[in-house]
C-alpha positions as CSV (number, residue, x, y, z in Angstrom):
1,M,106.3,143.4,158.8
2,K,106.0,139.9,160.4
3,N,103.4,141.2,162.9
4,K,101.6,143.6,160.3
5,P,97.6,145.3,161.9
6,I,94.6,144.1,160.9
7,T,92.6,146.5,159.6
8,L,89.2,146.4,160.9
9,I,86.1,149.0,159.7
10,F,83.4,149.7,160.2
11,T,80.5,151.1,158.2
12,G,76.9,152.1,158.9
13,A,74.7,148.9,158.6
14,S,72.4,147.6,161.6
15,G,74.7,145.0,163.1
16,A,78.0,146.5,165.1
17,A,77.9,144.4,167.4
18,Y,79.6,141.5,165.0
19,G,82.0,144.6,164.2
20,L,82.7,145.0,167.8
21,R,83.0,141.6,169.2
22,L,86.1,140.8,166.6
23,L,87.5,143.6,167.6
24,E,87.3,142.2,171.5
25,Y,88.3,139.0,169.8
26,L,91.1,140.3,167.9
27,V,92.5,142.3,171.0
28,S,92.1,139.5,173.2
29,Q,94.2,137.8,171.3
30,K,97.2,140.3,171.5
31,K,95.9,141.1,167.3
32,T,97.4,145.0,166.6
33,L,94.5,146.6,164.9
34,I,93.9,149.7,162.4
35,V,90.3,150.9,162.8
36,L,87.8,153.2,161.2
37,M,84.8,154.2,161.6
38,S,82.6,156.0,158.8
39,D,79.8,158.7,160.5
40,P,77.0,156.6,159.9
41,A,79.1,153.7,161.9
42,K,79.6,155.7,164.8
43,M,75.7,156.6,164.6
44,V,74.6,153.3,164.2
45,I,76.7,151.9,167.6
46,N,76.0,154.7,169.9
47,M,72.3,153.4,168.9
48,E,72.9,149.7,169.3
49,T,75.3,149.3,171.9
50,E,76.1,151.0,175.2
51,L,79.2,152.4,173.6
52,K,79.4,156.1,173.0
53,I,81.8,156.5,170.3
54,P,84.1,160.3,170.5
55,N,83.9,162.7,167.8
56,Q,87.4,162.8,167.6
57,S,90.2,160.2,166.0
58,G,92.3,160.7,168.7
59,A,89.6,160.3,171.7
60,T,88.0,157.4,170.1
61,E,91.5,155.8,169.7
62,A,91.6,156.3,173.8
63,Y,88.4,155.6,174.1
64,L,88.7,151.8,172.2
65,T,92.0,151.3,174.2
66,K,90.5,151.5,177.3
67,W,87.1,150.1,176.8
68,Y,88.6,146.7,175.4
69,N,91.4,146.7,178.0
70,A,94.2,147.2,174.7
71,A,97.3,147.1,175.5
72,P,99.0,150.9,174.7
73,G,99.2,151.6,170.8
74,Q,97.7,147.8,170.0
75,I,94.8,149.5,168.2
76,T,95.6,153.0,166.2
77,F,92.2,154.7,164.7
78,F,92.4,157.0,161.7
79,S,89.2,159.1,160.7
80,N,87.5,158.2,156.5
81,Q,90.1,161.6,155.8
82,Q,93.5,160.7,157.6
83,W,95.1,160.6,153.7
84,M,98.4,160.1,155.4
85,A,97.2,156.5,156.8
86,P,99.6,153.8,156.4
87,I,96.9,151.4,154.7
88,A,96.2,154.3,151.9
89,S,99.3,153.2,150.0
90,G,100.2,149.1,148.9
91,S,103.5,150.0,151.0
92,G,101.5,149.9,154.5
93,V,98.5,148.3,153.0
94,S,97.3,144.9,156.3
95,D,97.6,141.7,155.2
96,H,94.4,141.5,156.3
97,T,91.2,143.5,156.0
98,V,87.8,143.5,157.4
99,V,85.0,145.9,156.4
100,C,82.5,144.8,159.0
101,P,79.5,145.5,158.9
102,C,79.5,146.3,155.1
103,T,76.3,148.6,154.1
104,T,75.6,148.1,150.4
105,G,76.5,151.2,149.6
106,T,80.3,150.6,150.4
107,L,79.9,147.0,148.7
108,S,79.4,149.6,145.3
109,A,82.1,151.8,145.8
110,I,84.4,149.4,146.5
111,A,83.2,147.4,144.0
112,N,83.6,150.7,141.5
113,G,86.8,151.6,142.2
114,S,85.6,154.8,144.0
115,S,88.0,156.4,146.5
116,H,86.7,159.1,148.0
117,S,87.1,158.3,152.0
118,L,90.0,156.2,153.2
119,I,88.1,153.6,154.0
120,E,87.1,152.8,150.4
121,R,90.8,153.4,149.4
122,A,92.1,150.9,152.1
123,A,89.6,148.1,150.4
124,D,90.6,149.0,146.8
125,V,94.6,148.9,147.7
126,A,94.1,145.6,149.3
127,I,92.3,144.4,146.1
128,K,95.0,145.7,143.7
129,E,97.7,144.3,146.2
130,R,96.7,140.9,146.0
131,K,95.6,141.2,150.0
132,T,92.9,139.9,151.9
133,L,89.7,141.9,152.2
134,I,86.3,140.3,154.0
135,L,83.5,142.2,153.1
136,V,80.7,141.4,156.1
137,V,77.7,142.3,154.0
138,R,74.2,143.2,156.2
139,E,71.3,143.5,154.5
140,T,68.5,141.8,153.4
141,P,66.7,141.3,150.2
142,F,70.2,141.4,148.1
143,S,69.3,142.8,144.9
144,S,70.1,142.1,141.8
145,I,72.8,145.4,142.4
146,H,74.3,144.1,144.8
147,L,74.4,140.8,143.8
148,E,76.5,141.8,140.9
149,N,79.2,144.2,142.8
150,M,79.1,141.1,145.1
151,L,79.6,138.7,142.1
152,K,82.4,141.0,140.2
153,L,84.4,141.2,144.0
154,S,84.2,137.1,144.4
155,N,85.8,137.5,140.8
156,N,88.5,139.6,142.4
157,G,89.8,137.4,144.9
158,V,87.4,139.0,147.5
159,I,85.5,137.6,150.6
160,I,81.9,138.3,150.9
161,L,80.9,136.6,153.9
162,P,77.3,138.0,155.0
163,A,76.4,138.4,158.4
164,N,74.4,134.7,158.2
165,P,74.4,132.6,161.4
166,G,73.5,128.9,161.5
167,Y,71.7,127.5,164.1
168,Y,72.9,123.7,164.0
169,N,75.1,125.0,167.1
170,N,71.5,125.1,169.2
171,P,72.5,129.0,170.2
172,K,71.4,129.9,173.4
173,S,71.7,133.8,173.4
174,V,72.2,136.9,171.2
175,A,75.9,136.2,171.9
176,D,76.4,133.0,170.7
177,I,74.3,134.3,167.6
178,I,77.3,136.7,167.2
179,D,80.1,134.2,167.8
180,F,78.4,132.0,164.8
181,V,79.3,135.1,162.4
182,V,82.7,136.3,164.0
183,S,83.7,132.7,164.0
184,R,83.5,132.0,160.6
185,I,85.4,135.6,159.6
186,L,88.2,133.9,162.4
187,D,88.2,131.2,160.0
188,Q,89.0,133.5,156.9
189,L,91.6,135.2,158.6
190,N,93.7,132.0,159.7
191,I,93.4,132.5,163.5
192,E,92.4,130.4,166.0
193,H,89.7,130.4,167.8
194,D,87.1,128.6,170.4
195,L,84.2,130.6,170.1
196,M,82.5,128.1,167.7
197,P,83.1,123.8,167.5
198,V,84.6,122.7,164.5
199,W,81.9,120.5,162.3
200,G,81.2,117.5,163.9
201,E,82.9,117.7,167.0
202,S,80.0,118.4,169.2
203,N,77.7,115.6,167.5
204,S,80.4,113.2,168.2
């Protein structure tokens, strides 16, 4: 498939704004998306942002489509127990999957090959099919267990991209800080963007 969807997964770490900004930008670039959210992720989004995510999958899909002014069918939402979703199989997995934000619990489950939910299964399939998997880990400080899990996944080709914004661009707002991290994710997805200048250009 020439235009396979990008899978964007939200888990229950703080930092929902990173994933939502990524979702917003990808929609604006006419990308087709598969979206998953754990129940804790919905709670965090409802707590940290002005969005109020519905509990029902169909309602969530309609809500996100309207909120981000997406085209009909541009966003497909699956609940965490919809095992017939295409991304649960190697024949339907996305070429690019991003977990943003990623809890250390999700990190552990993925590192150990657990597939107790669609989120974990989608990540497991992405690894076994040698697809791009990006984990935007949100935790501090990291324990040795977290670091060992990250190393294990990195050795299997997973991109570990903690939400560590830089400040050399002199951010003027929280939105600028968020865009810094989102721009790094877009770079790993090979998607051109204007969120951040290329290093050196702003200083030339």
